[in-house]
N, C-alpha and C positions, 0 to 999 in steps of 0.2 A: 201515504200508503204505498205498498209495493204493487205496481201495476204489472200486467202481464208483459207489456212491452219492455219494461225495465228488467224483469226477470229473464226474458228471452235474450235481450241485448247483453246482459251481464254474463250469461252462459256462453254465448258466442264469442264475446270479448275475451273471456277466460281461455277458450281454446286457442284464440289468436295469440294471446300472451304466451301460452305454453310453447307453441311452435316458434314464435318470434324470439323468445328468450333462449331456447335451445340453440337457435341458429346464430344469435348475435353475441351472447356473453361468452367470454373466454378468459383464460388465466394461465400465465406461465410462471413456474417456480423461479424465484430470485433469491439472492443471498441476503445476509444479515445487514448489509449496507443500507437496505431499505429503511431500517429502523434508526439509523444514525442521523444526527443533526448536521445540516448543511449551513455553516455560518455565513455563506455568501449572501443569503437572503435576509439575514438578521439586521434589523434597524433599531431594535430596543430589547432590553433584557430586564426583567424584574425578578427580584428575590423576595419571597413573601414570608412574613412571620405573623402569627396570630396570638394575641394576648387576652387574658381575662381582663375586663374593664373594672377598675377600682374607683368608686365614687366617694369623694369626701367633700360634702357641701356642694359648691359649684365646680369643684375641680375633678377632672376625669383623668386618671393616670393608668399606666400599664401595670398589670399584675403578672401572674405567672404565665409562662408560655403554654398554650394548649395545642392540641393536634390540628384543629381546624374549625371552620365556621361556615354555616350555610346562611346566605342572605335570603330570608323568607320572602322578601318583597321583590327580588329580581331573579331568584333561583341560581345566582352565582355561588360557586363554592371556592373557598380559600383554605389552603393547607400550609402549615408551618414547614419551613425548609424546602418549599417547592420553588422552582425556577421556571419562568415563562419567557419564551422568546417570541417576538412579534416581527411581522414583515412591514413593508412601507405603508400598507393599508391598515395597520394596527390589528391584523388578524393573527391569532395564535398559530405558530408553525411547529412549536416543540415545547413540551412541558415535561419536567422531571420532578419526581416526588421522592423525598427522603424523610424517613421517620425521625431522624435527628441529624445534627450537623456533623457528627462523627462517623456517619455511615460511609463505607467505602464506595458503594455504588447506590444509585437510586433504586427503590423497590418497584418503581413503575415509571415508564416513559410513554408519552403519546406524541406521535409525529403526524402532522397534517400537510399533505401536498395539495396545492391549489392550482387549478387550471386558470382561473380568473379570480383573483382575490377581491377585486373591486366589486364583482357581481356575486360574490359568495358561492362560487362554483368550485366544489372540492373534486379532487382527482382520486385521493386515497387517504386512509388513516391507518397508522401502524401503532399497535399497542403492545408493549413488552412488559411483562411482570416477572419479578424474580422471587425466589423463595425468601421468606421473611428474615432468615438468619444470614450472616455474612459469608456462609459457605457456598451459597448460591447452588444448592444441589439440584434445583429444578427451575427452568425458565419457561414461561408460557408466552406464546406469540399469538396475536390476533390481528387480522388486517381486514379492512373494509375497502373495497374497490368500487369506484363509481365510473361506469362506462357511459360515454356520451356520443351523440352523433356529430356530424360536421358543424351543426349550428350550435353545439354546446348543450343540447337538451339531454337530460338524463334518460338513459335507456334501461339500464339495469344496475342493481346494487348487489354485490356479493360479499358475504362475511365468512372469513376463514379463521381457523384456529389450529394450533398444534402446541405440543410441549417439546423440549429439547430431546426427549426420548423418541420422538417420531421424526422420520425423515420427510414425510409429506404432510401437507395441510389437509384438513378435513373441511369441506364446505358445510357450514352450519345454517345459514339463512341466505335466501336470495329473493329479490323482488324485481318486477318488470314494470315499465311504464309504456303507455301507448298514447299516440297523438292523432288528432284528426287531420283533415286535409288542409286546415288553416294553421297548423302547427300548435294548436292548443292541446294541452294534456287532457285526454279523455278518461284515463283510468290508470290504476296501479294495482298490482296483486303481489302479495308477499307469501312466501313459503318458508317452512323450516324443515330440516332433514332429520329424521329419526331412524335409528337402527331397528330393523325388523328382525327379531330373533328367529322367526320361522323361515324367512327367505334369505337370512344371512346377508343383508345388504341395507344400505340407507334408502329410505323412501321419502319422497317429497310430499309434505303435508301442508295443505292450504291453511294459512293463518288468518288472512283477511284480504278483502279487496275494496277498492274505493273508486267511485265514479264521479267525474267532474263534468258540469254542463252549464248552459246558459251563460256563455262568455259574452262580454261587451267588446266594443271596438278598441279597448286598451289591453285586451288579453286577460282580463280578470274574470274568473269564474264566479257565478252567483249562486251556484248550488253544488253541494257535496254530499254524497251518500256513502256510508260506510257499512259494509257487511262483514259478519263474522265467518268462521270456518264452516258453519252450517248453512251459509248463504242466506242468513236472516239479516234484515235491516236492523242495525243497532243504533245508528245515529244519522240524523238528517239535518243539514245546516244550509241556511240561505243567508245571503249577504247583500247589503246595499252600500253604495260608495258615494262619496262626494266627488265632484268633477276632478279634484286633485288626486284622486285615488285612495284617500283615507276612508276608513270604514265609517259609515253612518250608523248602521244597525246590523246585528246578526240575530237570527232565530235558530235556536238549537233544540231539536227534539231528540230525546234518547229513548230507546226501547229496550225491553228485556225479553226473555223467553215468553212465548205465547202472545207476542206482540203487545205486551203490557207497556203503556206509556209511562216512562220513569220520570221524565221532566220535559217541560216545554217553556224555555226561557228566552225572552227577548232582551237583548242588550243594546243600549244606545250610547254613543260616544260623542264627546265634545273635546276639541283640541285647542291648544294655544297657537300663537303665531309661529312657533318653532316646530310645530307638528307633534308635540307631546300631548298625551291624553291628560286633560284636567278634570274630566268628569266621566264616570261610567255608571250606568243605571241598569240593574237587572229587574225585570218584572216577569211574572208568569206563575207556574206551578212546578213542584218537584216532589219526590218521594219524601214521606215523613220520617223514614228511618234509613239506616245505612244498608249497605249491600247485603242481600240475603241469597245464599247459594242454593242451587238445586240439590236436593238430597237423593242419593241413589237408593235409599231404602223406602222411598215413597213412590207412589204411582204418579203419572202425569197429572191426574185430576187432583191428587193430594198436594202435589207441588204447586199447582196453579193456585189452589186455595191458600196455601201457606204464603206464597209470594204476594198474592193480592192483599191478604190481611197484614203482612209485614210492611208492604209499601204504602198501602192506602189506609190502613187502620180498619177498625170494625165497620165504619161507614163507607169503606171503599172510596175514599176521597184523598186526593193529593193536597198538600198544604200550599198556601199561597206564598209568593216570593215578592218582596219589595226591598231591594238592597241598593245602596248608593255609595260610591267611592268618589272622593275628590283628591287631587294631587297638586302639590306645589314643588317648584324646582329652583335650584340655585342658578347663578349666572353662567355655569357650565352646562346647564340644561340637565342636571342630575336630580332625580327625585330625592327630596329631603324631608317632606312633610306630607301626611295624608290624613284624611278623615274617612270614617266608615260608619254606615248606618244600616242596621238590619231590623226591620219592623218586627218580624217574628221573634228574633232573639231578644230584643229589648222588651217585648211584651211578656215573654215567658221566662226570662232569666231569673233564677233564684240564687243569689249569692250565698256562700257559706257564711256562717255567723262571723261578724266583724269584717267582712270583705265587701268592697264596693263593686259596682258594675265597672268592667274594664273601660278605660277611656275610649271615646269614639274618635278623637283627634290627637295627633301628636307627631313628634319627630321620628323618622325611621332611619336616618343616617346623617352624618356630618363629615366634612372632608377638610383636609389640609393639602394644598397643592405646592408643587415646585415652580420654578420660574418658567417652565415650558407649559404649565397648565395641566400636567398629569398629577393625579392625586397620589400622595405618598403616605397618607394616613386616613383611615376611615373608621369612624366610631359607629357601631351597629347598635340598634335599640330593640329591646324586646317589648312587646305589648304597647308600642307607640309611646313609651314614656321612660323606660329604664335602660341606661347604657349597659350593654352586656359584654361586647367584645370589641377589640381594637385590632384592625388589620393594618400592618405596616409594609410598605413596598420600598425596597431599595432599587433605584432605576439607573441603568447604564444605557447610553445611546451610542450608536455606531454610524 
């Protein structure tokens, strides 16, 4: 629940952030060299191709080249004719994307500058996108700058964009972070800038703010509150940790307009000796149907009734949740096999005629490695059983 203390604290904190951000965040215009690759930091380069998988009995071979593939289990994306450059800590520092191998220039490049690559501390990201044809009639530039204090803590993030028709960058999004006297992050607030036709200038619009609290002696927060642009609590998370810092349990409560509880999910985690998750269990309640928007043609009372009925059903109840995942890994500690069980899904699933219930266990990836232990071919599987795509990496070391 949103207590009066939290509400007052968040409002005062918001004012501090505004003043703090205006005083601390700065930016100076630089030239196009910011977007260029610096080879002095490159330790590895990979060139990627993605193929349709062709299955013939037990044999899996490469079919036609396709644009790309999304790994549904890791959220990694792979694109044909893309080239990725890595630093000594195996972090991406530059990526170029080409729609085909004959293209004169890449249609997109992404450069990442790191303050401390070992600790995942970014300094800036530079994204450059060209017009799709080879005439390059228009180029778009976007940059994200991360400003930090002397201790390396993130103070503010600024996102700029422009086209080659503009001499100056426009500030699109900015966010500020605040820390307590112990150096723990206590909150963050994010704005977007929108042009006001009446005032003929950009205005700062609040997107969201987040509060962190209940830190332990290892600097880990145990509570996180997320508010929307209307200062309404939309998500409340609590965390429990093992002594080694790994998560034991999370509780995630989500709310919607009118303080409707959308979900209340508790997740428990179990790990192997290498620190990888081998079991994850969700229990609790969640909405029975998908997202239901607020309609402008209805009154607040009608919207509340509509949302309740859509989320809770006619009996105004949420459905129960009992889901379980288990994971297996290869000798490189990469996930290759998983099982999934959903009590509600298995109970109510009605397959189409001639179709079986999807498998609950199966392979999700397989790899071939080079002599250095880096994978050079990955087979991706759909629905935990069917080879679908093959990602091939050509690797050069520096």
